[in-house]
C-alpha positions in Angstrom: 127.0 -130.0 106.2 129.1 -126.8 106.6 129.4 -123.9 104.0 130.5 -120.5 103.4 128.0 -119.2 105.6 128.1 -121.8 108.5 131.7 -120.5 108.3 131.2 -116.6 108.1 128.8 -117.3 111.3 131.5 -119.2 113.0 134.2 -116.3 112.3 131.5 -113.7 113.2 131.0 -115.1 116.9 134.3 -115.3 117.8 135.0 -111.8 116.6 132.5 -110.7 118.8 134.9 -112.5 121.9 138.1 -111.4 120.5 139.9 -109.2 117.2 143.5 -111.1 118.0 145.1 -111.9 114.3 146.7 -115.1 114.7 149.5 -115.5 112.3 149.7 -119.5 113.0 147.3 -122.0 113.4 148.0 -125.3 115.5 146.4 -128.6 116.8 147.1 -129.8 119.8 147.1 -133.3 119.4 147.7 -136.1 121.7 151.1 -135.2 123.6 150.6 -131.8 123.0 148.0 -130.8 125.7 150.4 -129.1 128.2 151.2 -126.9 125.6 148.6 -124.6 125.7 150.3 -123.9 129.3 153.1 -121.5 127.3 150.6 -119.7 124.7 150.4 -116.3 126.5 146.9 -116.4 127.2 144.2 -113.8 125.5 141.0 -115.4 124.9 139.8 -119.0 125.0 136.6 -120.2 123.3 134.9 -122.8 124.0 133.7 -124.6 121.0 130.5 -125.4 122.7 129.9 -121.5 123.0 130.4 -121.4 119.3 126.8 -121.4 117.3 126.9 -124.7 114.6 130.5 -125.7 115.7 131.7 -129.2 115.6 132.5 -130.8 119.3 134.7 -133.4 120.3 132.9 -136.5 122.3 136.2 -138.0 122.9 137.9 -138.7 126.3 140.5 -136.6 126.5 140.2 -134.3 123.7 139.0 -130.7 125.6 137.3 -128.6 123.1 138.3 -124.4 122.8 140.1 -122.0 120.6 142.8 -120.7 122.6 144.1 -117.1 121.5 147.3 -115.7 122.4 151.6 -115.1 122.0 153.9 -118.1 122.0 158.0 -118.2 122.2 160.7 -115.5 122.7 159.2 -113.6 119.6 156.0 -113.3 120.3 154.1 -115.3 118.0 150.5 -114.7 117.4 148.6 -118.4 117.8 145.3 -119.9 117.5 145.2 -123.4 119.0 143.0 -126.2 118.3 142.7 -127.8 122.2 140.6 -131.0 120.5 139.7 -131.3 117.6 136.6 -134.1 116.1 136.8 -136.4 113.9 134.8 -138.3 111.4 134.3 -141.3 113.1 132.5 -139.0 115.5 130.0 -139.0 112.5 130.6 -135.5 111.7 130.6 -134.8 108.1 134.0 -134.6 107.0 133.1 -130.7 106.3 132.3 -130.2 109.7 135.8 -132.2 110.4 137.7 -129.7 108.8 135.8 -126.4 110.0 138.1 -125.6 112.9 141.3 -125.4 110.5 139.2 -123.1 108.0 137.9 -120.9 110.8 141.7 -120.4 111.8 142.3 -119.6 107.8 139.5 -116.8 107.9 140.6 -115.3 111.5 143.8 -114.7 109.6 146.7 -117.6 110.0 149.2 -117.9 107.0 150.5 -121.5 108.1 149.1 -124.6 109.7 150.6 -126.9 112.4 149.2 -129.9 112.6 150.0 -132.6 114.9 148.7 -136.2 116.2 149.3 -139.4 117.8 150.0 -142.4 115.0 150.6 -146.0 115.0 154.0 -147.0 113.8 153.7 -148.7 110.7 157.6 -148.4 109.1 159.1 -151.1 111.2 162.1 -148.3 111.9 160.1 -146.8 114.0 159.7 -147.3 117.8 156.7 -145.9 120.3 157.7 -142.0 121.3 159.4 -141.5 117.6 158.5 -138.3 116.3 157.6 -138.2 112.6 157.8 -135.1 110.6 154.7 -135.8 107.7 156.3 -135.3 104.6 153.3 -136.6 102.4 150.0 -138.1 103.3 147.2 -140.9 101.8 144.2 -139.9 102.2 142.3 -142.3 99.7 140.6 -144.5 102.4 138.1 -141.5 104.1 136.0 -139.1 102.0 137.7 -136.0 100.6 136.9 -132.6 102.4 136.6 -130.6 98.9 133.9 -133.4 97.8 130.3 -131.1 97.2 129.6 -127.8 95.8 133.4 -125.8 95.7 133.9 -122.7 98.1 135.3 -120.2 95.6 135.8 -117.9 98.9 138.2 -120.4 99.8 140.1 -121.8 96.9 140.2 -123.6 93.2 138.0 -126.9 92.5 140.7 -128.7 91.6 143.9 -127.5 93.4 147.3 -128.9 93.6 148.8 -131.5 96.1 151.4 -132.2 94.6 153.4 -130.3 97.9 150.8 -130.5 100.6 154.1 -129.6 103.5 155.8 -126.9 103.0 159.4 -127.2 102.1 160.8 -124.5 104.1 158.8 -125.2 107.0 160.4 -128.6 107.1 163.6 -127.8 106.7 163.2 -125.2 110.0 161.6 -128.2 112.1 164.5 -130.2 111.0 167.2 -127.4 112.2 164.8 -127.3 116.0 165.5 -131.4 116.2 169.1 -131.0 115.1 169.6 -127.9 117.4 167.6 -129.7 120.7 169.0 -133.4 119.9 165.4 -134.8 119.2 165.2 -137.9 116.6 163.1 -137.0 114.0 161.8 -139.5 111.7 160.3 -139.0 108.3 157.3 -140.4 106.5 153.8 -140.5 105.5 151.0 -140.9 106.9 147.8 -142.2 106.2 144.6 -141.6 107.4 141.4 -144.3 107.8 138.2 -143.7 109.7 138.8 -145.8 112.7 137.3 -145.5 115.3 138.5 -149.3 115.5 142.2 -149.2 115.0 143.4 -151.5 111.8 143.7 -155.0 111.3 146.8 -156.5 110.6 146.4 -157.3 107.2 145.2 -153.5 106.2 148.5 -152.5 108.0 150.3 -154.8 105.6 148.4 -153.0 102.6 148.9 -149.2 104.1 153.1 -150.8 104.7 152.4 -151.7 100.8 151.1 -148.2 99.3 154.3 -146.4 101.3 152.6 -145.4 104.4 155.1 -145.4 107.6 152.6 -144.4 110.2 148.7 -144.3 110.2 146.1 -142.3 112.5 142.4 -141.1 112.2 142.8 -137.3 111.3 145.2 -134.8 110.1 144.9 -135.6 106.6 141.5 -134.1 105.8 143.2 -131.1 107.7 145.9 -131.2 105.1 144.1 -131.0 102.3 141.4 -127.9 103.4 144.3 -125.8 104.3 146.2 -125.9 101.3 143.2 -125.7 99.5 142.8 -122.0 101.6 146.6 -121.7 100.7 147.7 -121.9 103.9 151.5 -123.5 104.3 151.4 -126.7 106.2 153.3 -128.0 108.8 152.5 -131.9 109.8 154.4 -133.9 112.9 153.4 -137.5 114.4 153.9 -138.8 117.4 154.3 -142.4 116.9 152.0 -143.9 119.9 152.3 -147.1 119.6 153.4 -150.1 116.8 150.0 -150.4 114.6 148.3 -153.8 114.4 150.2 -157.2 113.6 153.6 -156.0 114.2 153.9 -156.5 118.3 152.4 -159.3 119.8 150.1 -156.9 122.2 145.9 -155.5 121.5 146.3 -152.0 120.8 144.5 -149.6 122.7 143.4 -146.1 123.4 145.0 -145.5 126.9 148.8 -147.1 125.0 148.2 -144.6 123.0 147.8 -141.7 125.5 150.4 -143.0 127.9 153.5 -142.8 125.7 152.4 -139.7 124.3 152.4 -138.3 127.6 156.1 -139.8 128.1 157.2 -138.1 124.7 155.1 -134.9 125.5 158.7 -132.3 126.3 160.6 -133.3 123.0 156.9 -133.0 121.3 156.6 -129.6 123.0 160.4 -128.9 122.4 159.9 -129.3 118.8 156.4 -127.6 118.2 157.8 -124.6 120.2 161.1 -124.6 118.4 159.7 -124.1 115.1 156.9 -121.5 116.7 160.4 -120.2 117.7 161.7 -119.9 113.9 158.5 -118.2 112.1 
């Protein structure tokens, strides 16, 4: 379990490699793997080089921090090229260490992206969904344990996890480029198995529109630090029981790759409005 001293060691090491100060932190979820090519790179630090930093074990999830500038406005950004997940066996404090590190390095805004299973029957694979709220009760809260007072208060308010200001900008981008942008509630489950049909029925009854294995815990950790948060899901498949077909990770990746153009346009447009 990483504590504040561990986070300080992580940021101190990164500072020995670069003095770059980002304004925005971005997680490159499935479908955004190629987005790093749009960044005018100043530095890249593999997670494996950072002492005590969690490293992803999932195929297709590269692991590095990319520092540089993005868009016409040359927005200073730090991108997480790959993330770790709770199902890999890490503690939840390890899972949110990258997001916390981005905040400690100077990021004031965090854009969280992911691939998700569609629960809302009006959704279809390839849709992009702006996350309006989260359901995180199926995974451990990342704030469990002694509070890190240097990061935030013991009992942080989560009534407005996602920034209305950023949501307005995101919708403006979607309208400007003719991108269909759904809106909904994202539920995080532990994984790594996909959810059962009965679990999907339960999640729909609870008000979830999409489900995945990341993001909600990162959003909580970011808000605990006072960061402004925006979230976007790529609906890469319909969740269990909706279609009469098995679910595979290959299908998730294939669909995410197909809509990567719109996904990249949406995120780049948001960055250019910050």
